[in-house]
N, C-alpha and C positions, 0 to 999 in steps of 0.2 A: 505492498498499499504506502501511494508517495504521503509525504509530508502533507496536511492542508494551508498550505503556507499562506493562501489569501483570505485566511478564516481569522476574524478581530481576535487576539488573545485575549484571552477566558482565567478569571480564577477559578479553581473547578479543586470544589471537593472531593474526595473519591474513595468511597467506601468498598473495600475487598480488594485490594490493588494487588496485589504481597504475591501471589500467585496465574496459573493460565490463564484465561482471555481478559480477567482484571489487567495481571504484571503489561499482554503485550497492547490492550489500548492507553497504559500512560506511558505506555513508550512515546509512541504512537502522539497522543495529545503533545508530551514532552516533544519532540521531533518537531513538531508542526508551534512547537514556541510557546508553554500555556502556559500558565502557574499552575503546580500543581500538590496539593497537601492530602496527600494518602493516608487511607485508614486502614490498620492489618490489625487479623492478634501476635502476630509474629513478627518480632521486633529481628527478631537477626536475618531475617529472607523482605526486611524495609526497609535494614541499613543496602544489604546488598541491591534493592534499589537503586535507593537513590543513589550509590556509587554508579551503577550501570547507568544510569540516565542519565548523571555526571560524562560517565566518559562517550556518550556518544551525542552531548551535545551541549556543543562549543559556549564557554565562558561569554556575558558579555551586560554590557553595564544594566543595558534594557533588560534582563531576563537574570528573575533571582529564580532558587538554587529551589529545588523540591524539597517539602515538608515530608518528614511522616513520625505517625500519629500510635503510639501502639495502643490497642483498645480492646476488652470483651462488649462492640455490639446489641447481643446477645439479650442485655442487663439494662433497664432506665437508668441509673447508674452507673455505667460505662458509657454509656452512651451521653449523659448529661460529661462525665469528666474529660469528653473527646470533643465535645461542642466547646466544653470554657479552656481551651485552651488554642482551637480553630478561630473559638474568639483572641486570642493572645495575635497570632498569626495574619485574622482581615479584618477588615470593618464590611468587605462586600465579600456575599459567593453568588458566581453567575448562572455554575451550574453545579446541583449536586449526583452523583450520581451513585446510588442504593444497588452495588454489587454482590450485597455476603453474599456467599449460599453453603448450605450443607444437606448433607443426606444420609442416616445412620441408618443402621441395619437394626440396632435395638432406643425405643423409645426412651430420650433421652431429657432430661429435664436441667433445666440453666440456675446460679445460684442462689435467682427467682422464684424457681419452679414450674417456671414454663415450659411446655414440651419444645425442645429446641428449634425443629424448621415452624416451629409456627410460630415462637417467638426473634428469629435471626430474615424471616423472611416476609414475614408483615406489623409485627411490634416493631423491629426495628427501623424501618422505613418510614412507620408512622410519628413513629419517635424519633427520628433523628431529623425529617420533614422540619417537622414541627419545631423544636428546637430550635433548626435554622431559620425560619422564614421570615423574622428579623433581619438577618445579612439577605436572602434573598431578596427579600424585599428591596437592599440596595441597588443589588448586582440585577444581572438578570432574570434572575428568576426564576430558574427553571431546573428542571427532576423528571432526571431518568434513573425509573426500576430495570432492575432485568429481571423480567420472567420467566416463563416457558409456555408450550405447547403442551408441558405435562396440564395446564391449567381443562385440560380438554376434557380429555379418561389417563386413570395412572398405570406406567407401565406394569407390561402380564395382566394387565385388570381390565373388566369386562365394564360399560355402561361409561356414563357420562359425570364427572366428579361435580359435587353439594356441596354446600356446608354445612353442618352439622353442629347448633348452634348450642344442642345439650350434651356435644363434646368437644369443642375445639379445640381442644387440651390433647388429643386422643387416648385420651383413659380406657379407654374399652380397645382388647384388640387391637394393638398395636401392628398396620400396616407402613411397611418403607417407603412404601410406590407412593398409595392413598398417602398418608400422612404430607407429602415433600407438596402435592400435588391440589390436596385443597389449604397447603399453606403457597401458595402460590395462584389459586385464585380467591385464596385473599388478600394478596399483593395488587390484584387484578381491581378487583370491589375498590380497595380501598382511591387505585392510581381515575378511576372514574369518578370516583366521587369529590377525591378533594378536588378535582377537575372541574364541577356541575357547582361546590359551594364556596373554591378562589379562582375562578376564568382566569382573573388578570395574569395570571403566572403558568408558567407551561411548564403541562408533565407529560411525559412520553411513557410508554410500558413497550418491552424489544422483546424477542425472545434473540438471540441472539444464532442460533443453531443448534447445529448435535458437536457438541467442541469438545476434543478431545485434553481436558481438566484433569484435577484434584478432586474433585469434592467429592468422584465417590472413594476413593483415599478409603473409606471406611469399611468397604462393602467387599468383606472376603468369604459370600458365598462363591459356592462353585459353581452355578448355575447362571449368576452375573456376569462371575472369568471368565466364563466360556463365553459367553453371550458377545460380550465388551472385544474382548479378544478377538472373535470371529470377525464384527463389524467396525474393527478400528479402522480400517483400510477405510470403512465410508466415514471418520469424521475427520471434521472440521482440524488445523493447529488452529494453535490458541494463537494468533497473528487474528488469520482471517472470522475466527470468531470473536474479535474487540475494534473490528472495522464497524459494526452499527454502533456501538457503545458511543467509538469514536463520534463519527460522521453523527451521532444524537446531538450527543452533550453539546460538537460546538457549529454546526449549522444555520444558517444564518435566521431560518425560519423554519419549524418541524409543522404538522400536522398537530395540532393538542386537544390533546385530550385521546389520543389516538394511540391503538397498540400499533408495532409492529411488529412484521413474520420479519427478520436481518433487515430488510430494505424496506420491507412498503409494507403500507400500512392497512390489514385484514380486519378482520368481523372477528374478533375471541366468543368466544361460547358465550351462550345465548345466556346461562349463567352468571358470567359478568356483567352483563347488563340490569341484573331485576335487584330493579331500583331499593326495595322492603326489602332485601337482604343486605345491601349494600349501608344502609342507614342504621340497619341492626346492628351490625359488628361494627360501624363507627363508634357507636352505641359503647358495645361491649370493648369496643379497643381506649376507647374515654374512660370506661369505669376501669383500666386494670393500669394506665397508662398515665391518665390525666385531662385536663380537656386538651384541644389540639387548638390553637387562636383563631377565634372565626370572626377578626379584623384583622388586617392588618396594612398595613400602608403601598403602593400598585409598585410594583418591579420598575426598575430604573431601565425603560427600553420606552425607545420615541413614539409618539405616537403613531408616527407615521411606519408604514410596511417597511423592514427592512431591506437590507438588498440582496436580493436574489427573490423566486417568490416562494410562499410555504411548501413543503412537497405533496402535493398530489399521491391519492394511489396510483397513475399513470403514469406518475414522473420522479419513480422512484430516487429513493439513495446512491451515489455513486462508490457503487463496496464490486461489483462486477456480480455474477453468477447469483442468486439462491441456492445452499445446500440445504 
């Protein structure tokens, strides 16, 4: 992928940046001259990413070096600590990328007692967006949530995915793939509801494709290992998977409130458009994490349309053919 040299430099908070497609996208964004505040759990991988960016990106007075903030975004306390350090780094954020991801074979609880998929894929983007909203309002005000086509149906599962509001924490009969899929549907419901409530902010969700990443590093089941090995040739490289995140984080304009399959806006599952479910989830999430700001300043964007046209369905992002 060629660096986005013509893109206006942005200040980008990138959550989940230290491995896989997140790391690849961070390298692409740095090569294009954007200022990066990188967030991840592993301080060692974070330091190596900063070193890799510094070795690839020539230093200049106009370019600030990337900052890495180690933190656990699976808990509210962890996110609050990260946001406090982000405020020390900048007073405005142009783009927030919520890219942290997990997949675990057994039901796992966070330090707060939340099921891990639900905490990382839904609660974390909700809380990070809420706490950074004042900084996003001082910047361009864009939020990019990494999602998955798995929000439609679970891997190895039958039928479509719906939230079970009596069991959001997967207490009953934990299924690896169903828990993952439900958490991605929750993230998509949040994305669309956020757009409806605060349309002045730009928000999109994106399925980056099937990518070779560390997401399934905890999956030691023989059947899964055989399937992933047999289909490895079909998966995109992290660099290819990172391209949609890079483009959506920096494009002059996006289709606000849309779900992208890599480079193209597509219709999500019908359950993602369930307004009643979205409202119910919003209320349940606020009960767990506190109220989301109802009012805030409008993002610092010109009232006139930005250079270039918004990206309609027949004019996809220039990331090459979907995979």
